C-alpha positions as CSV (number, residue, x, y, z in Angstrom):
1,X,-5.9,58.2,0.8
2,X,-2.3,57.4,0.1
3,X,-3.1,53.8,-0.8
4,X,-5.6,55.0,-3.4
5,X,-2.9,57.2,-4.9
6,X,-0.5,54.3,-5.2
7,X,-3.1,52.1,-6.7
8,X,-3.8,54.8,-9.2
9,X,-0.2,55.2,-10.2
10,X,0.2,51.5,-10.5
11,X,-2.9,51.4,-12.8
12,X,-4.4,48.4,-11.1
13,X,-7.2,48.0,-13.7
14,X,-4.6,47.4,-16.4
15,X,-2.9,44.6,-14.4
16,X,-5.7,42.4,-15.7
17,X,-3.7,41.9,-18.9
18,X,-1.0,40.1,-17.0
19,X,-3.6,38.1,-15.0
20,X,-5.1,36.9,-18.2
21,X,-1.6,36.0,-19.7
22,X,-0.6,33.9,-16.7
23,X,-4.1,32.3,-16.7
24,X,-3.8,31.3,-20.4
25,X,-0.4,29.7,-19.7
26,X,-1.9,27.7,-16.8
27,X,-5.0,26.7,-18.7
28,X,-2.9,25.5,-21.7
29,X,-0.6,23.5,-19.3
30,X,-3.6,21.9,-17.6
31,X,-5.1,20.9,-20.9
32,X,-1.9,19.2,-21.9
33,X,-0.9,17.6,-18.6
34,X,-3.9,17.7,-16.2
35,X,-1.7,19.0,-13.4
36,X,-0.6,22.4,-12.1
37,X,1.8,23.1,-9.2
38,X,-0.1,25.6,-7.1
39,X,2.9,27.2,-5.4
40,X,4.6,27.8,-8.7
41,X,1.4,29.3,-10.1
42,X,1.1,31.7,-7.2
43,X,4.7,32.8,-7.5
44,X,4.3,33.2,-11.2
45,X,1.3,35.5,-10.7
46,X,3.2,37.5,-8.0
47,X,6.3,37.9,-10.2
48,X,4.5,38.9,-13.3
49,X,2.3,41.4,-11.4
50,X,5.3,42.9,-9.8
51,X,7.0,43.3,-13.2
52,X,3.9,44.8,-14.7
53,X,3.6,47.3,-11.8
54,X,7.2,48.2,-12.3
55,X,6.8,49.1,-16.0
56,X,3.7,51.3,-15.2
57,X,5.5,53.1,-12.4
58,X,8.6,53.8,-14.4
59,X,6.5,54.9,-17.3
60,X,4.8,57.5,-15.2
61,X,8.1,58.7,-13.8
62,X,9.8,59.1,-17.2
63,X,6.8,60.7,-18.9
64,X,6.7,63.2,-16.1
65,X,10.5,63.9,-16.2
66,X,10.3,64.4,-20.0
67,X,7.4,66.8,-19.6
68,X,5.0,64.6,-21.6
69,X,2.4,64.3,-18.8
70,X,2.4,68.0,-18.3
71,X,1.3,68.8,-21.9
72,X,-0.9,65.9,-22.8
73,X,-4.7,65.8,-22.0
74,X,-5.3,63.0,-19.5
75,X,-8.2,60.6,-20.0
76,X,-9.1,57.4,-18.2
77,X,-7.4,55.5,-21.0
78,X,-4.4,57.7,-21.8
79,X,-2.1,60.6,-20.7
80,X,-0.6,58.9,-17.7
81,X,-2.1,58.7,-14.2
82,X,-1.8,62.4,-13.4
83,X,-0.3,61.5,-9.9
84,X,3.0,63.3,-10.5
85,X,1.7,66.4,-12.3
86,X,-0.8,66.8,-9.5
87,X,1.9,66.6,-6.9
88,X,0.3,63.7,-5.1
89,X,3.6,61.8,-4.9
90,X,7.3,62.7,-5.3
91,X,8.9,61.6,-8.6
92,X,11.7,59.9,-6.6
93,X,9.2,57.9,-4.6
94,X,7.5,56.6,-7.8
95,X,10.9,55.8,-9.4
96,X,12.1,53.9,-6.3
97,X,8.8,52.0,-6.2
98,X,9.2,51.1,-9.8
99,X,12.7,49.8,-9.2
100,X,11.5,48.0,-6.1
101,X,8.8,46.1,-8.0
102,X,11.4,45.3,-10.7
103,X,13.7,43.8,-8.1
104,X,10.9,41.9,-6.5
105,X,9.8,40.4,-9.8
106,X,13.4,39.6,-10.7
107,X,14.0,37.8,-7.4
108,X,11.0,35.6,-8.0
109,X,12.2,35.1,-11.6
110,X,15.6,34.1,-10.4
111,X,14.0,31.4,-8.3
112,X,12.5,30.0,-11.4
113,X,15.9,30.3,-13.2
114,X,17.4,28.2,-10.5
115,X,14.6,25.6,-10.7
116,X,13.9,25.6,-14.4
117,X,17.0,26.7,-16.2
118,X,18.2,28.8,-19.1
119,X,14.9,29.2,-20.9
120,X,13.5,31.1,-17.9
121,X,16.8,33.0,-17.7
122,X,16.3,34.2,-21.2
123,X,12.7,35.3,-20.7
124,X,13.6,37.0,-17.4
125,X,16.5,38.8,-19.0
126,X,14.3,40.1,-21.8
127,X,11.7,41.2,-19.2
128,X,14.2,43.1,-17.1
129,X,15.8,45.0,-19.9
130,X,12.6,45.8,-21.7
131,X,10.9,47.0,-18.6
132,X,13.7,49.3,-17.6
133,X,14.2,50.8,-21.1
134,X,10.6,50.7,-22.2
135,X,9.7,54.3,-21.5
136,X,12.8,55.7,-23.1
137,X,14.6,53.7,-25.7
138,X,11.8,51.3,-26.8
139,X,9.0,53.8,-27.0
140,X,11.2,56.3,-28.7
141,X,12.1,53.7,-31.4
142,X,8.4,53.1,-32.4
143,X,8.6,49.5,-31.2
144,X,6.4,49.7,-28.1
145,X,3.5,47.7,-29.6
146,X,5.9,45.0,-30.8
147,X,7.5,44.7,-27.4
148,X,4.2,44.5,-25.6
149,X,3.1,41.7,-28.0
150,X,6.4,39.9,-27.3
151,X,6.0,40.5,-23.5
152,X,2.5,38.9,-23.5
153,X,3.8,35.9,-25.5
154,X,6.7,35.5,-23.1
155,X,4.4,35.5,-20.1
156,X,2.4,32.7,-21.5
157,X,5.5,30.8,-22.6
158,X,7.2,31.2,-19.2
159,X,4.1,30.3,-17.2
160,X,3.6,27.1,-19.3
161,X,7.4,26.2,-19.2
162,X,7.5,26.6,-15.4
163,X,4.7,24.1,-15.0
164,X,5.7,21.6,-17.7
165,X,9.4,22.2,-18.5
166,X,8.6,22.4,-22.2
167,X,7.8,24.9,-24.9
168,X,4.9,23.8,-27.0
169,X,3.0,25.1,-30.0
170,X,0.0,25.6,-27.8
171,X,1.9,28.0,-25.6
172,X,3.5,29.8,-28.5
173,X,0.1,30.4,-30.3
174,X,-1.7,31.2,-27.0
175,X,1.1,33.7,-26.2
176,X,0.7,35.4,-29.6
177,X,-3.1,35.8,-29.0
178,X,-2.5,37.4,-25.6
179,X,0.4,39.6,-26.7
180,X,-1.5,41.0,-29.7
181,X,-4.6,41.7,-27.6
182,X,-2.5,43.7,-25.1
183,X,-0.7,45.5,-27.9
184,X,-4.0,46.7,-29.4
185,X,-4.8,48.5,-26.1
186,X,-1.5,50.3,-26.2
187,X,-1.9,51.2,-29.8
188,X,-5.3,52.9,-29.5
189,X,-4.3,54.6,-26.3
190,X,-1.5,56.4,-28.1
191,X,-3.9,58.4,-30.3
192,X,-4.8,61.1,-27.8
193,X,-1.1,61.4,-26.8
194,X,0.1,61.9,-30.4
195,X,0.9,65.6,-30.2
196,X,2.5,65.5,-26.8
197,X,4.6,62.5,-27.6
198,X,5.8,63.9,-30.8
199,X,6.7,67.3,-29.3
200,X,8.9,65.5,-26.8
201,X,10.7,63.3,-29.3
202,X,8.7,60.1,-28.7
203,X,8.1,57.9,-31.7
204,X,5.0,55.7,-31.3
205,X,3.6,53.6,-34.1
206,X,0.8,56.1,-34.5
207,X,3.3,58.9,-35.0
208,X,5.3,56.8,-37.4
209,X,2.5,56.1,-39.8
210,X,0.3,59.1,-39.0
211,X,-3.1,59.1,-37.2
212,X,-5.2,58.7,-40.3
213,X,-3.3,55.7,-41.6
214,X,-3.1,54.2,-38.1
215,X,-6.9,53.9,-38.1
216,X,-6.7,51.3,-40.8
217,X,-3.7,49.6,-39.1
218,X,-6.0,49.1,-36.1
219,X,-7.7,46.2,-37.7
220,X,-4.5,44.2,-38.0
221,X,-4.5,43.4,-34.3
222,X,-7.9,41.7,-34.0
223,X,-7.4,40.0,-37.3
224,X,-4.1,38.4,-36.1
225,X,-5.7,37.4,-32.8
226,X,-8.7,35.7,-34.4
227,X,-6.6,34.1,-37.1
228,X,-4.3,32.5,-34.5
229,X,-7.2,31.3,-32.5
230,X,-8.9,29.7,-35.5
231,X,-5.6,28.3,-36.7
232,X,-5.1,26.7,-33.3
233,X,-8.6,25.2,-33.3
234,X,-8.1,23.8,-36.8
235,X,-4.9,22.0,-35.9
236,X,-6.4,20.8,-32.6
237,X,-4.1,23.0,-30.5
238,X,-7.0,24.9,-28.9
239,X,-10.4,23.4,-27.9
240,X,-13.3,24.0,-30.3
241,X,-14.9,26.0,-27.5
242,X,-12.3,28.7,-28.1
243,X,-14.7,29.9,-30.8
244,X,-16.6,31.7,-28.0
245,X,-13.9,34.5,-28.4
246,X,-15.8,35.5,-31.5
247,X,-18.6,36.9,-29.4
248,X,-16.3,39.9,-28.7
249,X,-16.3,40.9,-32.4
250,X,-19.1,43.6,-32.0
251,X,-16.8,45.4,-29.4
252,X,-13.9,45.6,-31.8
253,X,-16.1,46.7,-34.7
254,X,-17.5,49.5,-32.5
255,X,-13.9,50.5,-31.5
256,X,-12.6,50.5,-35.0
257,X,-15.5,52.4,-36.6
258,X,-15.4,55.0,-33.7
259,X,-11.6,55.4,-34.1
260,X,-12.0,56.0,-37.9
261,X,-14.5,58.8,-37.2
262,X,-13.0,60.4,-34.1
263,X,-9.2,59.8,-34.3
264,X,-8.5,63.5,-34.1
265,X,-10.9,64.3,-31.2
266,X,-9.9,63.2,-27.8
267,X,-13.2,63.5,-26.0
268,X,-15.2,61.7,-28.7
269,X,-12.5,59.0,-29.0
270,X,-12.4,58.0,-25.3
271,X,-15.6,55.8,-25.4
272,X,-14.2,53.8,-28.4
273,X,-10.9,53.4,-26.6
274,X,-12.9,51.8,-23.8
275,X,-14.5,49.5,-26.3
276,X,-11.0,48.4,-27.5
277,X,-10.0,47.8,-23.9
278,X,-13.1,45.7,-23.2
279,X,-12.6,43.8,-26.4
280,X,-9.0,42.9,-25.4
281,X,-9.9,41.8,-21.9
282,X,-13.2,40.0,-22.7
283,X,-11.6,38.1,-25.6
284,X,-8.7,37.1,-23.2
285,X,-11.1,36.0,-20.5
286,X,-13.2,34.0,-23.0
287,X,-10.1,32.4,-24.3
288,X,-9.2,31.3,-20.8
289,X,-12.7,30.1,-20.1
290,X,-12.7,28.0,-23.3
291,X,-10.2,25.7,-21.6
292,X,-12.2,25.2,-18.4
293,X,-14.3,22.2,-19.5
294,X,-11.0,20.3,-19.5
295,X,-10.5,21.0,-15.7
């Protein structure tokens, strides 16, 4: 029972975004060099997953402390995990767990700083600061989607650099694809929380531009992702097989149309939020799979 509660507050299903990001970094490295260090790959997965768990735990803690999770309507895609409002765990326990995962991820990161140098130090420093301040300073500034996009890019860059000791155009463009896909999920998930977030002083991108205008802004995310993929293919950075990511277009069209019609109704919006999540994850998985013929 207690394990299920902890898995719930960590939001296990959303950890797939980080799995995809690391996988893209490894796939790009293999295509370039035909070799991967398995121990470094395992440690990278462990470190990134720990840091991801940390930001989710700390987000739940701060949203509860600020009273956001007590006034928002929780769905399977938004409104927090509900663990703290339901009294299933103590806030102090969730906070300590968040800091514990942050320390664990940082320790693994410092190992790579020692073995790979200043580039990893810069990426790790960004990760630590952004994770700790994400649920307060960053989200309140309206920059959450930007930081999530940068975070995804940094994971791909860091993974590739650890394996190859170089930053390449492939890893930069691949990182942008992954980061923007993750940012899309955060963006659409902030629609149901609009009123609660605004009442507690939070300033998400949806609050900044308004829900109606934000429905049009939604399309920017998939357009950027597909543009970068097609650009990468055209300059021979990505394999031609990366075009299989286009198969996910129907999902994002459903999500965007549904958002336009139901942006002000939480219950009706939830299925289309799920379409956006599926679009992000399936596109990411297809992107990884497009490199597999090179293995």
